[in-house]
C-alpha positions, 0 to 999 in steps of 0.5 A, a space after each residue: 465174200 463168204 464167212 470162214 471159220 477155223 478152230 485149232 488147238 495148240 500148246 504153249 512152249 511155256 506156261 502163260 501167267 495171268 498177266 501174259 494172258 491179259 496181254 495176249 487178249 488185249 493185243 488179239 482183240 485189237 488186231 482181230 477187231 481191225 481185221 474183222 475177225 471174231 472168235 473165242 479163246 480158251 486156255 487151260 494148263 498151257 493149252 489153247 483152243 481157239 476159233 477164228 471167224 471172218 473172211 477166209 484170207 484174213 482168217 488164214 493170215 491170222 492162223 499163219 501168224 499164230 502158227 509161226 508164233 514161237 510161243 505155240 507148238 503142236 498146233 492142230 486144226 480141228 475144223 475149218 470151212 465156210 459158215 453161214 453166219 458168225 457164232 461169236 459175232 459179238 466178240 472181237 476175241 472172247 476169252 476164258 481161262 479154264 484154270 479158274 476154279 469157278 469154271 467147273 460151275 459153268 452150266 455145260 462145263 466139259 472135261 474136253 480140254 483135259 484130254 491129251 490132244 495128241 491122243 486123237 480123241 479130240 480129232 475124232 470129234 472136232 465138233 465137240 470143240 466148237 460146242 464147248 466154245 459155244 457153251 462158254 460163250 453163252 455162259 459169259 453173257 
């Protein structure tokens, strides 16, 4: 079965605390590992950017679950489609809290997550979102 990826952004209905984020991460990693999903999650100022990779029906199931989660609003799919191989193969769910002060020191750091997602700027260049996630993946190795 061909691999599929889906990259989206969303906003939290209420800010996530550090404890909330760790809880979300632990649950997501367990569920994603069991489902054969890999990916990366970025969080900043109440906003999420996530890419999910795996079998297409499974990715859609996870995306639908996230879409109906009352903690999310304004979900926008930036990229989706078949892929040759996983970009985040070693992650059951990589994570980076972009509110951390040391993040700006990361080589390749981008202000991309600071744009208003509803402005259309992110939709105009969705490949930048995948590039940003890849930069963070590489910096965390």
